[in-house]
C-alpha positions as CSV (number, residue, x, y, z in Angstrom):
1,M,-24.5,20.1,-34.9
2,V,-21.1,21.9,-34.2
3,S,-20.4,19.4,-31.1
4,L,-21.3,16.4,-33.2
5,K,-19.1,17.4,-36.0
6,H,-16.2,18.2,-33.5
7,S,-16.8,14.7,-31.9
8,A,-16.7,13.1,-35.4
9,N,-13.3,14.7,-36.2
10,K,-11.8,13.6,-32.9
11,P,-8.8,11.4,-33.6
12,P,-9.4,7.7,-32.4
13,M,-8.0,6.5,-28.9
14,S,-4.8,4.6,-28.8
15,R,-5.4,0.9,-28.0
16,M,-2.0,1.0,-26.5
17,A,-2.9,3.8,-24.1
18,A,-6.2,2.1,-23.3
19,A,-4.6,-1.2,-22.5
20,A,-1.9,0.5,-20.6
21,L,-4.4,1.9,-18.2
22,V,-6.3,-1.3,-17.7
23,L,-3.0,-3.3,-17.0
24,A,-1.9,-0.6,-14.7
25,V,-5.3,-0.9,-12.6
26,L,-4.9,-4.7,-12.8
27,T,-1.4,-4.7,-11.7
28,I,-2.6,-2.9,-8.4
29,L,-5.3,-5.5,-8.1
30,V,-3.1,-8.5,-8.3
31,V,-0.4,-6.9,-5.9
32,V,-3.3,-6.4,-3.2
33,M,-4.8,-9.8,-3.9
34,S,-1.2,-11.4,-3.2
35,S,-1.0,-9.6,0.0
36,A,-4.6,-10.0,1.0
37,G,-4.6,-13.6,0.3
38,F,-1.9,-14.4,2.3
39,R,-3.1,-12.3,5.4
40,M,-6.8,-14.1,5.2
41,E,-4.8,-17.4,4.8
42,W,-6.3,-18.1,1.5
43,W,-2.8,-19.2,0.3
44,G,0.6,-19.5,1.5
45,Y,3.7,-17.8,1.1
46,G,4.9,-19.7,-2.1
47,S,1.6,-18.7,-3.8
48,S,2.0,-15.0,-2.7
49,V,5.5,-14.9,-4.2
50,I,4.2,-16.3,-7.5
51,I,1.1,-13.9,-7.6
52,L,3.5,-11.1,-7.1
53,R,5.8,-12.3,-10.0
54,V,2.6,-12.2,-12.3
55,A,1.8,-8.7,-11.0
56,A,5.4,-7.6,-11.9
57,F,4.8,-9.1,-15.3
58,I,1.6,-7.4,-15.9
59,G,3.1,-4.1,-14.4
60,A,6.0,-4.5,-16.9
61,T,3.6,-5.0,-19.8
62,A,1.6,-2.0,-18.7
63,T,4.9,0.1,-18.7
64,V,5.9,-0.9,-22.4
65,F,2.2,-0.1,-23.5
66,S,2.4,3.3,-21.8
67,I,5.5,4.2,-23.7
68,L,4.0,2.9,-27.1
69,G,0.7,4.8,-26.4
70,I,2.8,8.0,-25.6
71,H,4.5,7.5,-28.8
72,A,1.5,6.8,-30.8
73,A,-0.5,9.7,-29.2
74,R,2.4,12.6,-29.1
75,P,1.4,15.6,-30.9
76,G,1.2,15.6,-34.8
77,R,0.1,11.9,-34.5
78,T,-3.3,10.5,-35.6
79,R,-4.1,8.9,-32.2
80,R,-5.0,10.5,-28.9
81,G,-4.5,9.0,-25.2
82,I,-1.3,10.6,-24.5
83,F,-2.5,11.8,-20.8
84,I,-4.1,8.3,-20.5
85,S,-0.6,6.7,-21.1
86,I,1.0,9.1,-18.6
87,L,-1.6,8.2,-16.2
88,A,-1.0,4.6,-16.4
89,L,2.7,5.1,-16.0
90,L,2.1,7.2,-12.7
91,I,0.0,4.5,-11.5
92,V,2.1,1.4,-12.4
93,G,5.3,2.9,-11.4
94,P,5.1,3.0,-7.6
95,T,3.1,-0.4,-7.7
96,L,6.1,-2.1,-9.3
97,V,8.6,-0.7,-6.9
98,M,8.0,-3.3,-4.2
99,P,8.0,-6.5,-6.3
100,L,11.1,-5.3,-8.5
101,Y,12.9,-4.1,-5.4
102,W,12.2,-7.5,-3.8
103,S,13.2,-9.6,-7.0
104,Y,16.4,-7.6,-7.3
105,S,17.2,-7.8,-3.7
106,K,16.6,-11.8,-3.9
107,F,19.1,-12.0,-6.9
108,K,21.6,-9.9,-5.7
109,L,21.7,-11.0,-1.9
110,P,22.6,-14.4,-0.6
111,P,19.4,-16.7,0.2
112,I,19.7,-16.3,3.8
113,Q,17.1,-15.1,6.5
114,D,18.4,-15.5,9.9
115,I,21.0,-12.5,10.7
116,S,22.9,-12.2,13.8
117,T,25.5,-9.6,15.0
118,D,27.2,-12.8,17.0
119,L,28.1,-15.5,14.4
120,E,29.9,-17.5,16.9
121,N,27.3,-17.7,19.7
122,P,24.1,-16.1,18.2
123,P,21.4,-15.1,20.7
124,E,19.0,-18.1,21.2
125,Y,15.3,-18.0,21.0
126,W,13.7,-19.3,24.2
127,D,10.1,-17.8,24.1
128,A,9.5,-16.7,20.7
129,P,7.1,-18.9,18.7
130,T,10.0,-19.8,16.0
131,S,11.0,-23.1,15.0
132,R,14.2,-22.0,13.5
133,L,17.6,-23.1,14.9
134,Y,20.6,-21.1,13.7
135,P,21.6,-22.5,10.3
136,G,25.5,-22.8,11.0
137,P,28.8,-21.7,9.6
138,K,27.5,-21.7,5.8
139,V,25.0,-18.9,6.6
140,A,27.4,-17.2,8.8
141,R,30.0,-17.1,6.0
142,Q,27.4,-15.8,3.5
143,Q,26.3,-13.1,5.9
144,R,30.0,-11.9,6.6
145,E,30.3,-11.4,2.8
146,A,26.8,-9.6,2.2
147,Y,26.4,-7.7,5.6
148,P,30.0,-6.9,7.0
149,D,28.6,-4.0,8.9
150,I,26.2,-6.3,11.1
151,Q,28.2,-6.1,14.3
152,P,27.5,-5.9,17.9
153,I,27.5,-2.5,19.6
154,V,29.2,-1.7,22.9
155,L,27.4,1.1,24.9
156,H,28.8,2.9,28.0
157,E,25.5,3.1,30.0
158,P,24.3,1.0,33.1
159,I,23.0,-2.4,31.9
160,E,19.7,-2.0,33.8
161,W,18.9,1.3,32.1
162,L,19.8,0.0,28.7
163,F,17.7,-3.1,29.4
164,G,14.8,-0.7,29.8
165,Q,15.5,1.4,26.9
166,V,15.7,-1.9,24.8
167,V,12.2,-2.7,25.9
168,N,10.7,0.6,25.4
169,L,12.2,0.7,21.8
170,V,10.6,-2.6,21.0
171,E,7.4,-1.2,22.1
172,S,7.6,1.9,20.4
173,R,8.0,0.1,17.2
174,G,4.9,-1.8,17.6
175,W,6.5,-5.0,18.0
176,D,4.8,-7.6,20.0
177,L,7.0,-8.3,23.0
178,V,7.2,-11.9,23.7
179,A,9.7,-11.9,26.6
180,A,11.7,-9.5,28.9
181,D,13.9,-11.3,31.1
182,S,15.5,-8.8,33.3
183,E,17.9,-11.6,34.9
184,E,19.3,-12.8,31.4
185,K,19.0,-9.4,30.0
186,R,17.4,-11.0,27.1
187,V,14.3,-9.4,25.2
188,E,12.4,-11.3,22.4
189,A,9.8,-10.0,20.1
190,T,7.7,-10.8,17.0
191,V,7.6,-8.4,14.1
192,T,4.7,-8.4,11.8
193,T,5.6,-6.9,8.4
194,F,3.2,-4.2,7.1
195,W,2.2,-5.3,3.6
196,Y,2.1,-9.0,3.8
197,G,1.8,-9.6,7.5
198,F,4.9,-12.0,7.7
199,K,6.2,-13.0,11.1
200,D,9.7,-12.2,12.0
201,D,11.2,-13.0,15.4
202,V,13.9,-10.9,17.0
203,V,16.1,-11.3,20.2
204,I,18.2,-8.8,21.9
205,R,20.9,-9.8,24.2
206,L,22.8,-7.5,26.8
207,T,26.1,-8.8,28.0
208,E,28.1,-6.6,30.8
209,L,31.8,-6.2,29.8
210,D,34.7,-4.6,31.6
211,S,34.6,-1.8,28.7
212,G,30.6,-1.4,28.7
213,V,27.6,-3.2,27.8
214,R,27.7,-5.3,24.7
215,V,24.3,-5.4,22.6
216,D,23.8,-8.3,20.1
217,M,20.7,-8.7,18.1
218,R,19.2,-11.5,16.0
219,S,16.4,-11.4,13.5
220,T,14.9,-14.2,12.0
221,S,12.1,-14.6,9.4
222,R,9.8,-17.4,9.8
223,F,8.5,-18.1,6.4
224,G,10.2,-18.7,3.2
225,S,13.7,-20.3,2.3
226,G,15.1,-18.2,-0.6
227,G,16.2,-15.1,1.3
228,D,14.9,-12.2,3.0
229,G,15.8,-9.4,0.4
230,G,17.8,-7.8,3.3
231,T,14.8,-7.2,5.7
232,N,16.5,-8.6,8.7
233,A,19.5,-6.8,8.3
234,N,18.0,-3.6,7.8
235,R,16.0,-4.2,10.8
236,I,19.0,-4.7,13.1
237,R,20.8,-1.8,11.5
238,A,17.7,0.7,12.4
239,F,17.4,-0.9,15.8
240,L,20.9,-0.4,17.0
241,A,21.3,2.8,15.5
242,A,18.1,3.9,17.3
243,L,19.4,2.4,20.7
244,Q,22.7,4.4,20.2
245,E,20.8,7.6,19.5
246,Q,18.9,7.0,22.9
247,T,22.2,6.7,24.7
248,V,23.7,10.2,23.4
249,Q,20.4,12.3,24.2
C-alpha cells in the first residue's frame, strides 16, 4: 500500500524529456543509416548528404526538447525527467558534432576538393583510379585564399631514403598503395575515409634540387562537388608534418 501510494504521488514525466530521448536515439540511427547506406551502395553521395541534414535537424530538435525538459523538470516543478533530458543531451551532443562541423566547414570554406602544394604544376595521377583532372586557375586561386599554408616542403635527406619513407608512411596510415615509381619518385595511393568510406586519391612527388629534395603532394576527393570540408588540406598538412618528423629522428 505504501509503495502504491508513493507511486501515485509521483509527478508525471515531462513529455519534452521523453521526446528528447526518443529524438536523440533517432538522430544516432539516422546518422548511422546515412553512412551504412552509402557504404552498402543503397544510395549515392547526394542522398547521404540529404539524410545527414535530416539527422542534424532531428538532433537540433532533440537538443531544444532536452533544454525544455530540464526546465520543466527542475527542482520545485511539477514534472520529472531531468535526468532523462540530460541523458538525451549527452547522447545527441557527440552525434551532432560531425554533421554540424561538416555543415559549418562547407559554409565557411570554398567549394573545392582538389588540393595541391604545387598550383602551377600539380602532381598528376597516372595510376590512381580517379577521373578528376586538375580544375585550373579558379580553384588554385580559391585554395591560396583558404589554405595559404599548403606549400611544398624541402628536406635535406637522400632522395632514395625519402622515397622509402614516403612509401612506409603511406602504408602505416592504412592507405591503399596504388603505385610507387622509384624512377619518377612518385607515390600514389587511395584513402578510404573512416565513417562514410569515401574514396580520396593522393599523389606524392619528390624532386631533387640543389638545395635538397622538394616534396609535393596532391589530395583529391572522388565524390561530391560542393567542397570537402577541409579534409584534403588537413590530410596534406598531417602527412607532410609526419614526413618532416621522420627526417629529424
